C-alpha positions as CSV (number, residue, x, y, z in Angstrom):
1,M,9.6,-1.1,4.8
2,K,8.9,-4.3,6.5
3,F,7.2,-5.1,9.8
4,A,7.8,-8.1,11.9
5,L,4.3,-9.5,13.1
6,F,3.3,-10.9,16.7
7,F,0.4,-12.6,17.7
8,G,-0.6,-13.1,21.3
9,N,-2.6,-15.7,22.9
10,R,-4.6,-16.9,26.0
11,G,-5.3,-20.3,26.9
12,F,-8.9,-20.2,26.1
13,M,-8.9,-18.5,23.0
14,P,-10.4,-20.2,19.8
15,A,-7.9,-21.1,17.2
16,E,-10.0,-19.5,14.5
17,L,-9.4,-15.8,16.1
18,I,-5.7,-16.3,15.8
19,A,-6.2,-17.6,12.3
20,G,-8.4,-14.6,11.5
21,A,-6.0,-12.3,12.9
22,R,-2.9,-13.5,10.9
23,Q,-4.8,-13.3,7.8
24,D,-6.3,-9.7,8.7
25,M,-3.0,-8.4,9.4
26,M,-1.1,-9.8,6.7
27,K,-3.3,-8.5,4.1
28,A,-3.5,-4.9,6.0
29,V,0.2,-4.6,6.0
30,A,0.7,-5.8,2.3
31,D,-2.4,-3.6,1.1
32,A,-0.7,-0.9,2.3
33,G,2.6,-1.4,0.8
34,Y,4.6,-2.7,3.3
35,E,6.5,-6.1,3.6
36,Y,6.0,-8.3,6.7
37,L,7.8,-11.2,8.5
38,V,5.6,-13.7,10.4
39,M,6.7,-16.7,12.3
40,D,5.5,-20.1,11.1
41,E,2.1,-21.0,12.8
42,K,3.7,-24.4,13.5
43,A,6.5,-23.2,15.5
44,T,3.9,-22.3,18.5
45,R,0.4,-23.2,19.5
46,Y,-1.6,-21.4,16.4
47,G,1.8,-19.5,15.7
48,A,1.0,-17.1,18.4
49,V,2.8,-16.4,21.9
50,E,1.0,-17.3,25.4
51,T,3.8,-18.6,27.9
52,R,7.0,-17.3,28.3
53,G,8.5,-20.4,26.7
54,E,6.6,-19.6,23.6
55,G,7.8,-16.0,24.1
56,A,11.6,-17.5,24.2
57,V,10.8,-19.2,20.8
58,Y,9.4,-15.9,19.1
59,H,12.4,-13.9,20.7
60,D,14.8,-16.5,19.0
61,W,13.2,-16.1,15.9
62,L,13.1,-12.5,15.9
63,K,16.8,-12.5,16.7
64,S,17.5,-14.7,13.6
65,H,15.9,-12.0,11.6
66,E,17.8,-9.1,13.3
67,G,18.2,-5.9,10.7
68,E,15.5,-7.4,8.5
69,Y,12.6,-5.7,10.2
70,D,11.9,-1.8,10.8
71,G,9.3,-2.2,13.5
72,V,6.8,-4.8,15.2
73,I,3.3,-5.1,15.3
74,L,1.8,-6.7,18.3
75,C,-1.4,-7.8,17.5
76,M,-4.0,-8.7,20.5
77,P,-6.8,-10.5,18.8
78,I,-8.2,-10.9,22.6
79,F,-7.1,-10.4,26.2
80,I,-3.7,-11.8,25.7
81,D,-1.0,-13.0,28.1
82,E,1.4,-10.2,28.9
83,N,4.2,-12.7,30.3
84,G,5.0,-14.2,26.7
85,A,5.0,-10.9,25.0
86,V,7.6,-9.4,27.4
87,A,9.7,-12.5,26.9
88,A,9.2,-12.4,23.2
89,L,9.8,-8.6,22.5
90,R,12.3,-7.6,25.4
91,D,15.1,-7.3,22.8
92,A,13.2,-6.4,19.7
93,G,15.4,-3.3,19.3
94,V,12.8,-1.3,17.2
95,P,9.5,0.3,17.5
96,V,6.5,-1.8,18.7
97,L,2.9,-0.9,17.9
98,M,0.4,-2.3,20.3
99,Q,-2.9,-3.0,18.3
100,A,-6.2,-4.6,19.9
101,Y,-9.1,-5.9,18.1
102,P,-12.6,-4.4,18.9
103,D,-15.6,-6.2,20.2
104,E,-18.7,-6.2,17.8
105,I,-22.2,-5.6,19.0
106,G,-24.1,-8.8,18.7
107,K,-21.0,-10.7,19.1
108,M,-20.6,-10.0,22.9
109,D,-21.5,-13.6,24.2
110,F,-18.7,-15.6,26.1
111,K,-17.9,-17.6,22.7
112,H,-17.2,-14.4,20.6
113,R,-16.4,-11.7,23.1
114,R,-12.7,-10.5,22.8
115,D,-12.0,-8.3,25.8
116,A,-8.9,-6.8,24.1
117,Y,-10.1,-3.2,24.9
118,C,-9.0,-4.3,28.7
119,G,-6.3,-6.7,27.6
120,K,-4.3,-3.9,25.8
121,F,-3.8,-2.1,29.3
122,S,-2.5,-5.4,30.9
123,V,0.3,-5.5,28.1
124,T,1.1,-1.7,28.0
125,D,1.2,-1.7,32.1
126,V,3.8,-4.7,32.2
127,F,5.7,-3.3,29.2
128,Y,5.9,0.2,31.3
129,Q,7.2,-2.0,34.3
130,Y,9.9,-3.6,32.1
131,K,10.8,-0.1,30.7
132,L,10.2,-1.4,27.1
133,P,9.3,1.4,24.8
134,F,6.1,1.0,22.7
135,T,3.4,3.0,20.8
136,V,0.0,3.3,21.1
137,M,-2.3,4.9,18.7
138,K,-6.1,6.2,18.7
139,P,-8.8,4.6,18.5
140,H,-7.7,2.4,21.6
141,V,-9.0,-0.8,19.6
142,V,-9.2,-1.0,15.9
143,H,-9.6,-3.8,13.2
144,P,-6.7,-4.0,11.0
145,L,-8.5,-4.0,7.8
146,S,-10.0,-0.7,8.9
147,A,-9.2,2.9,7.6
148,A,-8.3,4.0,11.0
149,F,-5.8,1.5,11.2
150,R,-4.1,2.0,7.9
151,K,-3.6,5.5,9.1
152,N,-2.1,4.2,12.2
153,L,0.2,1.9,10.1
154,D,1.5,4.8,8.0
155,D,2.1,6.8,11.0
156,F,3.9,3.8,12.5
157,A,6.0,3.2,9.5
158,A,6.9,7.0,9.9
159,V,8.1,6.9,13.4
160,C,10.0,3.7,12.5
161,R,11.7,5.5,9.9
162,V,12.6,8.4,12.2
163,V,13.8,6.4,15.0
164,N,15.9,4.0,13.2
165,G,17.5,6.8,10.9
166,M,18.2,9.1,14.0
167,R,19.6,6.3,16.4
168,R,23.0,6.5,14.8
169,F,24.0,8.8,12.1
170,N,27.0,11.0,10.9
171,L,26.5,14.8,10.9
172,G,29.3,16.8,9.3
173,C,29.9,20.3,10.6
174,I,32.1,22.1,7.9
175,G,33.9,25.6,9.5
176,A,33.5,27.0,12.9
177,R,30.4,28.8,14.4
178,T,30.5,32.3,13.0
179,T,31.7,34.4,15.9
180,A,28.6,36.4,16.0
181,F,26.3,33.6,16.5
182,K,26.6,32.2,19.7
183,T,22.8,31.3,19.1
184,V,23.9,28.1,17.5
185,R,26.4,26.8,19.9
186,F,25.9,23.0,20.5
187,D,27.4,20.6,22.9
188,E,28.9,17.6,20.6
189,V,29.5,15.2,23.7
190,T,25.8,15.4,24.3
191,L,24.8,14.6,21.0
192,Q,27.2,11.5,21.0
193,R,25.0,10.2,23.8
194,Y,22.0,10.4,21.3
195,G,24.0,8.4,18.7
196,I,24.7,11.4,16.5
197,N,28.3,11.7,15.7
198,V,29.7,15.0,14.8
199,E,32.5,15.0,12.0
200,S,34.4,18.3,12.0
201,F,36.2,19.9,9.3
202,D,38.2,23.3,8.9
203,L,36.8,25.8,6.6
204,S,40.2,26.3,5.2
205,E,40.7,22.7,3.9
206,L,37.4,23.0,1.8
207,I,38.5,26.5,0.2
208,F,42.0,24.7,-0.5
209,K,40.2,21.6,-2.1
210,V,38.2,24.4,-4.2
211,Q,41.0,26.0,-5.4
212,S,43.0,22.8,-6.2
213,K,40.3,21.8,-8.5
214,K,41.6,22.0,-12.4
215,A,40.0,23.4,-15.3
216,G,38.0,20.8,-17.2
217,D,37.6,18.7,-14.1
218,A,35.2,16.1,-15.3
219,A,33.2,15.9,-12.0
220,V,33.0,19.9,-12.1
221,E,31.9,19.9,-15.5
222,A,29.0,17.5,-15.0
223,K,28.1,19.3,-11.6
224,L,28.2,22.8,-13.5
225,A,25.7,21.1,-16.1
226,R,23.2,19.7,-13.2
227,L,23.0,23.2,-11.5
228,E,22.4,24.9,-14.4
229,K,19.0,22.8,-14.8
230,Y,18.4,22.9,-11.1
231,A,17.9,26.9,-11.0
232,D,18.2,30.0,-13.1
233,F,22.1,30.7,-13.2
234,S,21.5,33.3,-16.3
235,R,22.5,36.2,-14.2
236,V,25.8,34.5,-12.3
237,P,29.2,35.3,-13.9
238,E,31.0,32.3,-15.7
239,E,33.7,32.2,-12.9
240,N,31.7,32.4,-9.9
241,K,29.2,29.9,-11.4
242,R,32.4,27.6,-11.8
243,T,33.5,28.1,-8.4
244,L,30.0,27.0,-6.9
245,A,30.2,23.9,-9.2
246,K,33.6,23.1,-7.6
247,I,32.1,23.7,-3.9
248,S,29.4,21.3,-4.8
249,V,31.6,18.6,-5.9
250,V,33.8,19.0,-2.8
251,L,30.9,18.9,-0.5
252,D,29.9,15.5,-2.3
253,E,33.4,14.4,-1.7
254,Y,33.1,15.1,1.9
255,I,29.9,13.3,2.0
256,E,31.2,10.2,0.5
257,E,34.5,9.8,2.2
258,Y,33.0,10.2,5.7
259,R,29.7,8.7,5.0
260,L,27.8,11.8,6.2
261,D,24.1,11.5,6.5
262,A,23.6,15.2,6.9
263,L,25.7,18.4,7.3
264,T,25.7,22.2,8.5
265,L,28.1,24.5,6.5
266,R,29.8,27.9,7.6
267,C,28.1,30.1,5.0
268,W,29.9,33.5,5.8
269,N,31.8,35.5,5.3
270,E,35.0,33.5,4.2
271,M,33.5,32.0,1.1
272,E,32.3,35.3,0.0
273,T,35.7,37.3,0.6
274,I,38.0,34.4,-0.7
275,L,35.9,32.3,-3.2
276,R,33.4,35.0,-4.0
277,V,30.5,33.3,-3.9
278,C,27.6,32.5,-1.5
279,P,26.7,28.8,-1.1
280,C,23.0,29.1,-0.8
281,V,21.9,27.1,-4.0
282,L,24.2,24.6,-3.1
283,I,22.5,23.9,0.0
284,S,19.2,24.2,-1.7
285,E,20.5,21.6,-4.1
286,L,21.6,19.1,-1.5
287,N,18.3,19.4,0.3
288,D,16.3,19.0,-2.9
289,R,18.1,15.5,-3.5
290,G,17.5,14.2,0.2
291,I,20.9,15.3,1.8
292,V,19.9,17.5,4.8
293,C,21.9,20.8,5.0
294,S,21.5,23.4,7.3
295,C,23.1,26.9,6.9
296,E,25.2,29.1,9.4
297,I,26.6,26.1,11.4
298,D,23.1,25.6,12.9
299,L,24.0,22.0,13.6
300,T,20.9,21.2,15.6
301,S,18.3,22.6,13.3
302,A,20.1,19.6,10.9
303,I,18.9,17.4,13.5
304,T,15.3,18.3,13.1
305,M,15.6,18.8,9.4
306,R,16.7,15.0,9.3
307,A,13.9,13.8,11.4
308,M,11.1,15.7,9.6
309,A,12.9,14.4,6.1
310,L,12.8,10.9,7.5
311,A,9.1,11.3,8.8
312,S,7.8,12.7,5.5
313,G,10.4,11.2,2.9
314,K,10.5,15.0,1.4
315,P,12.9,17.8,1.7
316,T,13.0,20.2,4.7
317,A,14.5,23.7,5.3
318,C,16.1,25.9,7.9
319,L,14.6,29.3,8.3
320,D,14.6,32.7,10.1
321,W,11.6,33.8,12.2
322,N,12.2,36.9,10.1
323,N,9.2,39.3,9.8
324,N,5.5,40.2,10.9
325,Y,3.1,40.2,8.3
326,G,1.2,43.1,8.8
327,E,-1.3,43.1,11.4
328,D,-2.1,39.6,11.7
329,E,-0.6,38.1,14.9
330,N,-0.8,34.7,13.8
331,K,1.2,35.3,10.6
332,V,5.2,35.4,10.0
333,I,7.3,35.5,7.3
334,L,9.8,32.6,7.4
335,F,12.9,33.5,5.4
336,H,16.3,32.6,4.4
337,C,18.9,34.0,1.8
338,G,18.1,31.0,-0.3
339,P,19.2,27.4,0.9
340,V,15.4,26.3,0.1
341,A,15.1,23.0,-1.6
342,Q,13.5,23.9,-5.0
343,S,10.5,21.4,-4.7
344,L,9.5,23.4,-1.5
345,M,9.4,26.7,-4.0
346,A,6.5,27.9,-5.8
347,G,8.7,28.4,-8.8
348,R,12.0,27.8,-10.3
349,G,14.8,29.9,-8.0
350,T,16.6,32.5,-9.5
351,V,20.2,32.4,-8.6
352,T,21.6,36.2,-7.7
353,E,24.3,38.2,-5.6
354,H,23.6,38.2,-1.9
355,K,22.5,41.8,-1.5
356,M,23.9,42.2,2.0
357,F,27.5,41.1,0.7
358,A,27.0,43.2,-2.2
359,K,26.3,46.4,-0.4
360,G,30.0,46.7,1.0
361,D,31.7,44.3,-1.5
362,P,30.2,44.2,-4.9
363,G,30.6,40.9,-6.8
364,S,31.3,38.7,-3.7
365,G,28.1,36.9,-3.2
366,W,26.9,35.1,-6.2
367,G,25.0,32.0,-5.3
368,T,21.5,33.1,-3.5
369,N,18.5,31.2,-4.8
370,E,15.5,33.5,-4.8
371,G,11.9,32.8,-5.1
372,R,9.0,32.4,-2.5
373,L,8.0,29.2,-0.5
374,A,4.9,27.4,-2.1
375,A,1.7,27.0,0.1
376,F,1.4,23.7,1.9
377,D,0.5,22.0,5.5
378,M,3.9,22.2,7.3
379,T,5.4,21.0,10.6
380,F,8.2,23.3,12.4
381,S,10.6,22.0,14.9
382,N,13.9,23.0,16.1
383,G,16.1,22.0,19.4
384,F,19.4,22.6,21.5
385,T,21.7,20.9,23.9
386,E,21.5,21.9,27.6
387,D,23.0,20.1,30.5
388,G,23.5,16.8,28.8
389,K,20.1,16.7,27.1
390,F,18.8,17.5,23.6
391,K,15.5,19.7,24.1
392,V,13.1,19.9,21.0
393,Y,9.7,21.2,20.1
394,V,7.3,20.3,17.5
395,E,4.4,22.3,16.2
396,E,2.0,22.5,13.0
397,A,1.2,25.1,10.7
398,K,0.7,26.0,7.0
399,F,2.4,28.1,4.7
400,T,-0.6,30.2,3.0
401,G,1.0,31.3,-0.2
402,E,0.2,34.9,0.2
403,P,2.0,37.4,-1.6
404,I,5.3,39.0,-0.3
405,E,6.2,42.3,-1.9
406,E,8.9,41.9,-5.0
407,G,11.7,43.7,-3.2
408,F,11.8,41.2,-0.6
409,F,15.2,39.5,-0.5
410,G,15.8,35.7,-0.6
411,C,13.4,32.9,-0.3
412,G,10.4,33.6,2.1
413,G,6.8,32.5,2.7
414,V,4.4,33.5,4.8
415,A,3.2,30.9,7.8
416,E,0.0,31.0,9.5
417,I,0.5,29.5,13.0
418,P,-2.4,29.2,15.4
419,D,-1.7,31.1,18.7
420,L,1.5,32.4,17.4
421,Q,2.1,35.2,19.9
422,N,2.1,32.7,22.9
423,K,4.4,30.3,20.8
424,L,7.0,33.0,20.5
425,L,7.0,33.9,24.2
426,R,7.5,30.3,24.9
427,L,10.3,29.9,22.4
428,A,12.3,33.1,23.7
429,R,11.7,31.9,27.5
430,G,12.5,28.6,26.6
431,G,16.1,29.2,25.2
432,F,15.2,28.4,21.5
433,K,17.2,30.3,18.5
434,H,16.1,32.7,15.7
435,H,15.8,29.6,13.4
436,T,13.0,27.0,13.0
437,T,13.2,24.1,10.6
438,V,10.1,23.2,8.5
439,G,8.9,20.1,6.9
440,V,6.1,19.0,4.5
441,G,2.8,17.8,6.1
442,H,1.6,17.6,9.8
443,M,3.8,15.4,11.6
444,K,3.8,16.4,15.2
445,S,2.2,13.1,16.8
446,V,4.9,11.1,14.7
447,L,7.7,13.3,15.8
448,E,6.9,13.6,19.5
449,E,6.3,9.8,19.5
450,A,9.8,9.0,18.1
451,F,11.4,11.9,20.2
452,G,10.0,11.1,23.3
453,T,9.2,7.7,23.4
454,Y,12.3,6.0,21.7
455,L,15.0,8.6,21.3
456,G,15.1,9.9,24.6
457,Y,14.7,13.6,23.5
458,E,13.2,16.3,26.1
459,V,10.2,17.3,24.2
460,I,9.2,20.7,25.0
461,D,5.5,21.8,24.7
462,I,5.3,25.3,23.4
463,G,1.8,25.0,22.5
464,R,0.0,24.5,25.9
């Protein structure tokens, strides 16, 4: 990732403070493993921005590098001039992190005092007046070379990944909503207003493409080998295994041809009755290689999955709020038939026949990927469309790794969620569905910042 660096100025600022801030910030960004763009220090006085004229110089310089940077770091070595900052960054088009230097005890005389603590409010207030979005983090003032700023920088990088990856993307919807599941309905036009372009495909087309694949097809053979390395297919009949490989190839073709960044799939019951397979393991494999895919045409779950994948850089999953865990009111078993990425599981998955379909139609459901979720800190989130808005919640919890009895079907994990019962009440009353999506690590603040400050989602607090 690359950040454009901005340094503010005010008339009486000593030149050495600007020079020191430039060196500090460049080192901080490089040490954190990121790249930076910085305007030539000869372009303005000290290479910083004070006046509107200097702001225009920075604005044009930034415009000349459009598309090269993921975010802007606005550095305040002292109480800077807000007018130049607004003129410089009014068209930045990316998240802006406000950083202000702390004062030091023993250096509070007029020569050394920075007053950036106060000046930060001046800048944020004027940005608010101009309706320019920006990011502020704790602590209020922080030195660029401190551990606290390193954490700020990593969190800001995650915000930038989410914002820049979610502003415009293509989401493939393969199949119509299952008739029985009105819970996953969504408004395509509302999503388009948020930059989410939905490409819809009839499931019959996918089935036709699968049935048209010839024996010995090179792509199918390569996919078959990949799948057998990915999970334990030893129980799956050869014909069903080959059909799964064909479906996976067809999904890849949709992704490539339509430049899909994520997709959702109608997974029952036509695939089972016509193709005699269940695509759980294919969804698992897609997520494991970084291509977000949700099941049951839960398209809005794919949206929060993509956001968490961008924030964490790791796979995500769509799961059911499925079972209580004994008498513990803060624990729940989150489950799905098998679309969980292998890297989120405690061990290698075993591909089996879907027990629900096998009960009434034996041999029709090969493809569930059974196992257990690993223990890890996690974030859970989901959303829905209503009255032209996309509403979303974000909370943090953990998978405990506690045992679930052997006879429990599919892929599940025990989640411990503080104040779970009240959160469930708010989910039920708030119109949220029976699914949630999970990602690795705690990233509530990052996602709420991206969703609320930059993307315009309505963030619902279920933890109040």
